[in-house]
C-alpha positions as CSV (number, residue, x, y, z in Angstrom):
1,M,1.9,4.9,-12.0
2,L,2.9,6.7,-8.8
3,L,4.3,9.6,-10.8
4,V,1.2,9.6,-13.1
5,S,-1.1,9.7,-10.1
6,A,1.0,12.4,-8.4
7,G,1.2,14.5,-11.6
8,L,-2.6,14.4,-12.1
9,G,-3.2,15.0,-8.4
10,A,-1.2,18.2,-8.5
11,G,-4.1,19.8,-10.4
12,A,-6.9,17.8,-8.9
13,A,-9.1,20.8,-8.3
14,H,-9.3,21.5,-12.0
15,L,-9.5,18.0,-13.4
16,S,-12.4,16.6,-15.3
17,H,-14.3,13.7,-13.8
18,G,-12.5,11.2,-16.1
19,A,-9.0,12.6,-15.3
20,L,-9.8,12.5,-11.6
21,R,-10.9,8.9,-11.8
22,A,-7.6,8.2,-13.6
23,H,-5.7,9.9,-10.8
24,V,-7.4,7.7,-8.2
25,R,-7.0,4.5,-10.1
26,A,-3.4,5.1,-11.0
27,G,-2.6,5.5,-7.3
28,S,-4.8,2.8,-5.9
29,V,-4.6,0.0,-8.5
30,G,-1.6,1.1,-10.7
31,W,0.8,1.9,-7.8
32,M,-0.5,0.5,-4.5
33,T,-1.9,-2.9,-5.8
34,L,0.9,-3.7,-8.2
35,A,3.5,-2.8,-5.6
36,V,1.9,-4.9,-2.9
37,L,1.7,-7.9,-5.3
38,A,5.4,-7.4,-6.0
39,I,6.3,-7.3,-2.3
40,A,4.2,-10.4,-1.7
41,L,6.2,-12.2,-4.4
42,G,9.4,-11.1,-2.7
43,M,8.1,-12.4,0.6
44,V,7.6,-16.0,-0.8
45,N,10.8,-15.9,-2.8
46,A,13.1,-14.4,-0.2
47,G,16.0,-16.7,0.5
48,R,14.1,-19.8,-0.4
49,E,16.3,-22.1,-2.6
50,D,15.0,-25.5,-1.2
51,V,12.2,-25.9,-3.6
52,G,11.1,-28.7,-5.9
53,P,10.9,-28.8,-9.7
54,W,7.3,-27.7,-9.8
55,Q,8.1,-24.6,-7.7
56,R,11.1,-23.8,-9.8
57,R,8.9,-23.8,-12.9
58,A,6.4,-21.6,-11.0
59,R,9.2,-19.1,-10.3
60,R,10.0,-18.9,-14.0
61,I,6.3,-18.2,-14.7
62,A,6.4,-15.4,-12.2
63,I,8.2,-12.9,-14.4
64,P,6.0,-13.1,-17.5
65,L,2.9,-13.3,-15.4
66,S,4.0,-10.2,-13.5
67,L,4.4,-8.4,-16.8
68,V,1.0,-9.6,-17.9
69,V,-0.6,-8.3,-14.7
70,A,1.1,-4.9,-14.9
71,A,0.3,-4.5,-18.6
72,T,-3.3,-5.4,-18.0
73,V,-3.7,-3.0,-15.1
74,V,-1.9,-0.2,-17.0
75,G,-4.0,-0.9,-20.1
76,C,-7.2,-0.8,-18.2
77,L,-6.3,2.5,-16.6
78,A,-5.4,3.9,-20.0
79,V,-8.8,3.1,-21.6
80,S,-10.8,3.8,-18.4
81,L,-11.4,7.4,-19.6
82,A,-13.5,6.1,-22.5
83,A,-17.3,5.8,-22.1
84,G,-18.4,2.3,-21.2
85,A,-14.9,1.0,-20.6
86,N,-15.6,0.4,-16.9
87,A,-17.9,-2.5,-17.8
88,W,-14.8,-4.6,-18.8
89,T,-11.7,-2.9,-17.4
90,G,-12.4,-3.9,-13.8
91,P,-13.1,-7.6,-14.6
92,A,-10.0,-7.8,-16.8
93,A,-7.7,-6.4,-14.1
94,L,-9.3,-8.6,-11.5
95,A,-8.8,-11.7,-13.6
96,A,-5.1,-10.9,-14.1
97,I,-4.6,-10.3,-10.4
98,L,-6.4,-13.5,-9.4
99,A,-4.1,-15.5,-11.7
100,F,-1.1,-13.9,-10.0
101,L,-2.6,-14.8,-6.6
102,A,-2.9,-18.4,-7.7
103,L,0.8,-18.3,-8.6
104,L,1.7,-16.9,-5.2
105,A,-0.3,-19.7,-3.5
106,A,1.6,-22.3,-5.5
107,L,5.0,-20.7,-4.6
108,D,4.1,-20.6,-1.0
109,R,3.6,-24.3,-0.8
110,A,7.3,-24.6,-0.5
111,A,8.2,-21.2,1.1
112,R,5.5,-21.5,3.7
113,A,5.7,-17.7,4.2
114,V,2.0,-17.7,5.1
115,E,2.8,-19.5,8.3
116,T,4.4,-16.3,9.7
117,V,2.6,-13.2,11.0
118,P,3.7,-11.0,8.0
119,G,2.6,-13.8,5.7
120,L,-0.8,-14.1,7.3
121,G,-1.2,-10.4,7.2
122,M,-0.3,-10.3,3.5
123,A,-2.7,-13.2,2.8
124,G,-5.5,-11.3,4.6
125,A,-4.7,-8.1,2.6
126,L,-4.8,-10.0,-0.8
127,A,-8.0,-11.8,0.3
128,V,-9.6,-8.4,1.1
129,L,-8.5,-7.1,-2.3
130,A,-9.9,-10.1,-4.2
131,V,-13.2,-10.6,-2.3
132,G,-13.9,-6.8,-2.2
133,S,-13.3,-6.4,-5.9
134,A,-15.2,-9.6,-6.8
135,L,-18.2,-8.3,-4.8
136,G,-18.1,-5.0,-6.6
137,V,-17.2,-2.9,-3.5
138,S,-15.7,0.4,-4.6
139,S,-12.0,1.0,-4.1
140,A,-12.8,3.6,-1.5
141,G,-14.7,0.9,0.5
142,I,-11.8,-1.5,0.7
143,A,-8.9,1.0,0.7
144,V,-8.4,1.4,4.4
145,P,-8.7,-2.3,5.4
146,F,-6.6,-3.4,2.5
147,V,-3.8,-0.8,3.1
148,V,-3.8,-1.4,6.9
149,L,-3.4,-5.2,6.5
150,A,-0.8,-4.9,3.7
151,T,1.1,-2.2,5.6
152,T,1.4,-4.0,8.9
153,S,2.6,-7.1,7.0
154,I,5.1,-5.2,4.9
155,V,6.5,-3.1,7.8
156,E,7.0,-6.2,10.0
157,W,8.6,-8.2,7.2
158,S,10.8,-5.3,6.0
159,A,12.1,-4.7,9.6
160,S,14.0,-8.0,9.3
161,P,13.5,-9.5,5.7
162,T,16.4,-11.9,6.0
163,A,15.5,-13.3,9.5
164,R,14.6,-17.0,9.7
165,P,10.8,-17.3,9.5
166,A,9.3,-17.7,13.0
167,P,6.0,-19.3,13.8
168,P,3.3,-16.8,14.7
169,T,2.9,-15.8,18.3
170,T,-0.5,-15.5,20.0
171,A,-0.3,-11.7,19.9
172,G,0.5,-11.8,16.2
173,L,-2.4,-14.1,15.5
174,V,-4.8,-11.8,17.5
175,Q,-3.5,-8.8,15.6
176,V,-4.0,-10.3,12.1
177,G,-7.4,-11.8,13.2
178,A,-8.7,-8.5,14.5
179,L,-7.6,-6.7,11.3
180,V,-9.2,-9.4,9.0
181,L,-12.5,-9.2,11.0
182,A,-12.4,-5.4,10.7
183,A,-12.0,-5.7,7.0
184,A,-14.8,-8.2,6.7
185,A,-17.1,-5.8,8.7
186,V,-16.3,-2.9,6.4
187,I,-16.9,-5.0,3.2
188,A,-20.1,-6.4,4.5
189,G,-21.3,-3.0,5.8
190,V,-20.5,-1.2,2.6
191,R,-22.1,-4.0,0.5
192,T,-25.3,-4.1,2.5
193,H,-25.4,-0.3,3.4
194,D,-25.3,-1.2,7.1
195,L,-23.6,1.5,9.0
196,T,-23.6,-0.5,12.2
197,L,-21.4,-3.1,10.6
198,V,-19.0,-0.5,9.3
199,E,-18.9,1.0,12.8
200,S,-18.1,-2.4,14.4
201,N,-14.8,-2.5,12.5
202,I,-13.4,0.5,14.5
203,P,-12.6,-1.2,17.8
204,L,-11.2,-4.2,15.9
205,E,-9.0,-1.9,13.7
206,I,-7.8,0.0,16.7
207,G,-7.1,-3.1,18.7
208,G,-5.1,-4.8,15.9
209,I,-3.0,-1.7,15.3
210,A,-2.4,-1.3,19.1
211,I,-1.0,-4.8,19.2
212,F,1.1,-4.2,16.1
213,L,2.6,-1.1,17.7
214,A,3.3,-2.9,20.9
215,R,5.0,-5.7,19.1
216,L,7.2,-3.7,16.7
217,S,7.7,-0.2,18.1
218,S,10.9,-0.9,20.1
219,G,12.6,-2.6,17.1
220,L,11.6,0.1,14.6
221,L,12.7,2.9,16.9
222,A,16.1,1.4,17.6
223,A,19.1,3.8,17.5
224,G,19.7,5.4,14.1
225,W,16.3,5.0,12.6
226,A,16.1,8.6,11.6
227,Q,19.3,8.4,9.5
228,S,18.5,5.1,7.7
229,E,16.0,3.5,5.4
230,R,14.0,2.5,8.5
231,V,12.7,6.1,8.5
232,W,10.1,5.0,5.8
233,L,8.8,2.2,8.1
234,V,8.5,4.5,11.1
235,T,6.7,7.2,9.0
236,S,4.3,4.6,7.7
237,T,3.6,3.2,11.2
238,V,3.0,6.7,12.8
239,A,0.7,7.6,9.9
240,L,-1.2,4.3,10.3
241,A,-2.3,5.3,13.8
242,A,-3.4,8.8,12.5
243,D,-5.2,7.2,9.5
244,V,-7.4,4.9,11.7
245,G,-8.2,7.9,13.9
246,L,-9.4,9.9,10.9
247,F,-11.4,7.0,9.5
248,A,-13.0,6.3,12.9
249,H,-14.0,10.0,13.2
250,V,-15.8,10.0,9.8
251,V,-17.7,6.7,10.6
252,F,-18.8,7.8,14.1
253,E,-19.8,11.3,13.0
254,I,-22.0,9.8,10.3
255,G,-23.5,7.5,12.9
256,N,-24.1,10.4,15.2
257,R,-25.9,12.2,12.3
258,R,-23.4,15.1,12.4
259,Y,-22.8,14.2,8.8
260,V,-26.1,13.0,7.4
261,S,-24.3,10.9,4.7
262,I,-20.9,10.5,3.2
263,N,-21.8,13.3,0.8
264,T,-22.0,15.8,3.7
265,V,-18.5,15.0,5.1
266,P,-16.2,18.0,4.6
267,R,-14.1,17.7,1.5
268,W,-10.9,18.3,3.3
269,L,-11.6,15.4,5.7
270,L,-12.3,12.9,2.9
271,F,-9.2,14.2,1.2
272,A,-7.2,13.6,4.4
273,V,-8.4,10.0,4.9
274,D,-7.8,9.1,1.3
275,H,-4.4,10.7,0.9
276,V,-3.1,9.7,4.4
277,T,-4.1,6.1,3.5
278,F,-2.2,6.0,0.2
279,V,0.5,8.6,0.5
280,A,1.5,8.6,4.2
281,V,0.7,4.9,5.2
282,G,1.0,2.7,2.1
283,T,3.7,4.5,0.0
284,P,6.4,4.8,2.7
285,A,5.9,1.2,3.7
286,L,6.5,0.2,0.0
287,F,9.6,2.4,-0.1
288,G,10.9,0.8,3.1
289,A,10.2,-2.7,1.6
290,I,12.3,-1.8,-1.5
291,A,15.1,-0.7,0.7
292,A,14.9,-3.9,2.7
293,L,15.0,-6.0,-0.5
294,A,18.0,-4.1,-1.7
295,G,19.8,-5.0,1.6
296,Q,22.3,-2.2,1.5
297,E,22.9,1.3,2.9
298,S,22.0,4.3,0.7
299,R,24.7,6.4,-0.9
300,W,23.0,9.4,0.7
301,P,22.1,8.3,4.2
302,R,20.1,11.4,5.1
303,A,18.2,11.6,1.8
304,D,15.5,9.1,3.0
305,A,14.8,11.2,6.1
306,L,14.6,14.4,4.0
307,A,12.3,12.8,1.5
308,A,10.0,11.3,4.2
309,A,9.8,14.6,6.0
310,G,9.0,16.5,2.8
311,L,6.3,13.9,2.0
312,V,4.6,14.3,5.4
313,L,4.9,18.1,5.5
314,G,3.6,18.4,1.9
315,L,0.7,16.2,2.6
316,A,-0.2,18.2,5.8
317,A,0.0,21.4,3.8
318,A,-2.2,19.9,1.1
319,V,-4.9,19.0,3.7
320,A,-4.7,22.5,5.1
321,A,-4.9,24.0,1.6
322,T,-8.0,22.0,0.9
323,A,-9.6,23.0,4.1
324,A,-8.8,26.7,3.6
325,D,-9.5,26.6,-0.2
326,S,-6.2,28.4,-0.7
327,A,-4.7,28.3,-4.2
328,V,-1.4,29.6,-3.0
329,L,-1.0,27.0,-0.2
330,E,-2.2,24.3,-2.6
331,G,0.6,25.2,-5.1
332,L,3.2,25.2,-2.4
333,S,2.0,21.9,-0.9
334,A,2.0,20.3,-4.4
335,A,5.6,21.5,-5.0
336,V,6.9,20.1,-1.7
337,L,5.0,16.8,-2.1
338,G,6.0,16.4,-5.7
339,I,9.7,17.1,-5.1
340,S,9.7,14.7,-2.1
341,L,8.0,11.9,-4.1
342,L,10.5,12.4,-6.9
343,A,13.4,12.1,-4.5
344,A,11.9,9.0,-3.0
345,V,11.4,7.5,-6.5
346,V,15.0,8.2,-7.4
347,L,16.2,6.5,-4.2
348,A,13.9,3.5,-4.9
349,G,15.1,3.3,-8.5
350,Q,18.7,3.2,-7.4
351,R,17.9,0.4,-5.0
352,M,15.9,-1.6,-7.6
353,L,18.9,-1.3,-10.0
354,A,21.1,-2.7,-7.2
355,I,18.8,-5.6,-6.7
356,T,18.9,-6.4,-10.4
357,E,22.6,-6.2,-10.6
358,R,23.0,-8.5,-7.5
359,R,20.7,-11.1,-9.0
360,C,22.2,-10.8,-12.5
361,P,26.0,-10.5,-11.7
362,H,27.0,-11.5,-15.3
363,Q,25.5,-8.3,-16.7
364,G,27.2,-4.9,-16.4
365,R,25.5,-1.7,-15.3
366,G,25.5,-0.4,-18.9
367,S,23.7,-3.5,-20.2
368,L,21.1,-3.2,-17.5
369,R,20.4,0.3,-18.5
């Protein structure tokens, strides 16, 4: 889904409305949502063997249910180009996702991952996803609060995925609480068309992220981060601060009547907010989480840094190309961004294969392929 979205996005300026919608949904639902659900399952399953018979049965259900969720989402995306399909594709995907969330809740009764700061953040992110979707809030309306909550959770957990779960600190609770309240303000403001409510989320969002940076920055920036898989987590964290700044600018400028409505916001600025959220914040966090789950050093230690740098530079060039309306710069940025994403996907695929081999030692590499 990431590759489908990126492939469609390379020619976004010339896409039909239906193809553009497929590009957005493949990135937001097909890639981001499915990947966050997978990491959430990894969080409640990580290193937890002391479970009862019911939880063991629930774990066996997780694999087929994961496939059902993925197949439902992909199927809904595939038919979403048809006229009238939106009336049922959204509810079908939401029903599958809610079933998966119920399984996560059942598994967490034994793992108790939700009693940690990353677990609380992930629970908040999934609640935002479920409530926002059930209330009919557009994906654009819940994108920033959902990705911010999910990313802060994923980055903190990925920084030390094998560490013994620690009870939440006061700072951690305040961080998650501020981000959840910010998400609630956005959803309520978008739902009721109340700009004041949407604006009220900005100080909460900034405060929560400031606490997050204060709590984790020293650990993330420890020696060697630029030459290890941790570069993905650092990239996501830096982009997170930039993303909230862009979002705050859009909201406040609409409030100040510089932009009369969302339709008058410059195209390049909306492009920047959307793509920084998904490409620079969410996607590197997910690549970092895959590396953390693999638990091993890459065969190419500098490849992650090169791919992350290419992703950031390609995205920056794409924003500049959109602002300048330059076809040449757009082509160059698409090439850099596409190659960087492909390289990152290859690295992630290698790590996912390693995870499978470690958990299924009786199978050989050839049989897994």
